[in-house]
C-alpha positions in Angstrom: 10.8 18.1 -8.0 12.0 18.2 -4.5 9.7 19.1 -1.6 9.8 22.8 -0.9 11.5 23.7 2.5 13.1 20.2 2.7 16.5 21.9 3.3 15.3 24.6 5.7 17.5 25.3 8.7 16.0 28.4 10.2 13.6 26.9 12.7 13.6 29.3 15.7 14.9 32.2 13.7 11.8 31.9 11.4 9.6 32.2 14.6 11.5 35.4 15.4 11.0 36.7 11.9 7.2 36.0 12.3 7.2 38.0 15.5 9.0 40.9 13.9 6.7 40.9 10.8 3.4 40.9 12.7 4.7 43.5 15.2 5.7 45.8 12.3 2.3 45.3 10.8 0.7 46.5 14.0 -0.4 43.3 15.8 -0.7 43.7 19.5 -0.3 40.1 20.7 1.8 37.1 19.6 2.0 33.6 21.0 3.8 30.7 19.3 3.3 27.2 20.6 4.4 23.7 19.7 2.2 20.7 20.4 4.7 17.9 20.5 2.2 15.1 20.9 0.1 16.3 17.9 3.2 17.3 16.0 2.0 20.7 15.1 2.9 24.4 15.5 0.3 26.9 16.5 0.6 30.6 16.2 -1.8 33.1 17.7 -1.8 36.9 17.2 -4.2 39.8 17.5 -4.8 42.5 15.0 -7.3 45.3 15.8 -9.3 43.1 18.1 -9.3 40.1 15.8 -7.6 37.0 17.2 -6.0 34.7 14.6 -4.8 31.2 15.1 -2.7 29.4 12.5 -1.8 25.7 12.8 0.8 23.8 10.8 1.5 20.1 11.0 5.0 18.9 11.3 3.7 15.4 11.0 2.0 16.3 7.8 5.2 17.7 6.4 7.1 14.6 7.6 4.6 12.3 5.7 5.1 14.3 2.5 8.9 14.1 2.9 8.7 10.4 3.5 6.7 9.9 0.3 9.5 11.6 -1.6 12.2 10.0 0.4 11.1 6.5 1.2 13.1 4.3 3.5 15.5 1.8 1.9 17.4 -1.0 3.6 20.6 0.5 2.0 20.3 3.5 4.3 22.8 3.8 7.1 19.9 4.1 9.6 16.9 2.2 10.8 13.4 2.9 9.5 12.5 4.5 12.9 15.6 6.8 12.7 14.6 7.7 9.1 11.0 8.5 10.3 12.5 10.6 13.2 14.6 12.5 10.7 11.5 13.2 8.7 9.7 14.6 11.7 12.7 16.8 12.6 12.7 18.2 9.1 9.0 18.8 9.4 9.5 20.7 12.7 12.0 23.0 11.1 10.1 23.4 7.8 6.7 24.4 9.2 8.2 27.5 10.9 9.7 28.6 7.6 6.5 27.9 5.7 4.5 29.9 8.3 6.9 32.8 8.1 6.7 33.0 4.4 2.9 32.5 4.3 2.2 35.1 7.0 4.6 37.6 5.4 2.9 37.0 2.0 -0.6 37.5 3.5 0.4 40.7 5.4 2.1 42.1 2.2 -1.1 41.4 0.3 -3.0 43.3 2.9 -0.6 46.3 3.0 -0.7 46.6 -0.8 -4.5 46.4 -1.0 -4.7 43.0 -2.8 -6.6 41.5 0.2 -8.4 42.8 3.3 -7.3 41.4 6.6 -10.5 39.3 6.8 -10.0 37.9 3.3 -6.4 37.0 4.1 -7.0 35.3 7.4 -10.7 34.4 7.3 -10.3 30.7 8.0 -7.9 31.4 10.9 -9.9 34.1 12.7 -10.9 32.8 16.1 -14.5 32.9 17.1 -15.7 33.6 20.6 -16.2 29.8 21.0 -12.5 29.3 20.6 -12.7 27.6 17.2 -11.6 29.1 14.0 -13.9 30.1 11.2 -12.6 27.2 9.2 -13.2 24.7 12.0 -16.8 26.0 12.3 -17.5 25.8 8.6 -16.0 22.3 8.5 -18.0 21.0 11.5 -21.3 22.3 10.1 -20.6 20.9 6.6 -21.0 24.3 5.0 -18.6 23.6 2.2 -18.9 20.6 -0.2 -16.2 18.0 0.1 -13.4 18.5 -2.5 -13.6 16.4 -5.6 -11.6 13.2 -5.6 -8.7 12.8 -8.0 -9.4 10.3 -10.8 
């Protein structure tokens, strides 16, 4: 099975789609950001006084892509170029992944499947500037996931 979003090309247009989707949902603020050094995309928006921050790792996607598409000396590029290509794919894919995930969450809210808090609980920003998920993780409130055998 190929990695989902491996052939995505939308990139910036996906960011515009996110803006339109959350604006139509009634969100009052929207701020996209790319952290080039960390290799991640960060989106913040506000809905009825609740700030939400969602992060996606282009480097994480690139690593997954490289596992499915390992470098070979038969390629017409160097290993560094192959890794750069993987990161470029990740930078495009994360925007499409976020667009689809946010749209899915907002649709679940609109149709009554989830409340806003249930859909975005881990991404809600606390007054400290950290997300609920970051706080839960730092305090060890959830047990570590079981290791695969």
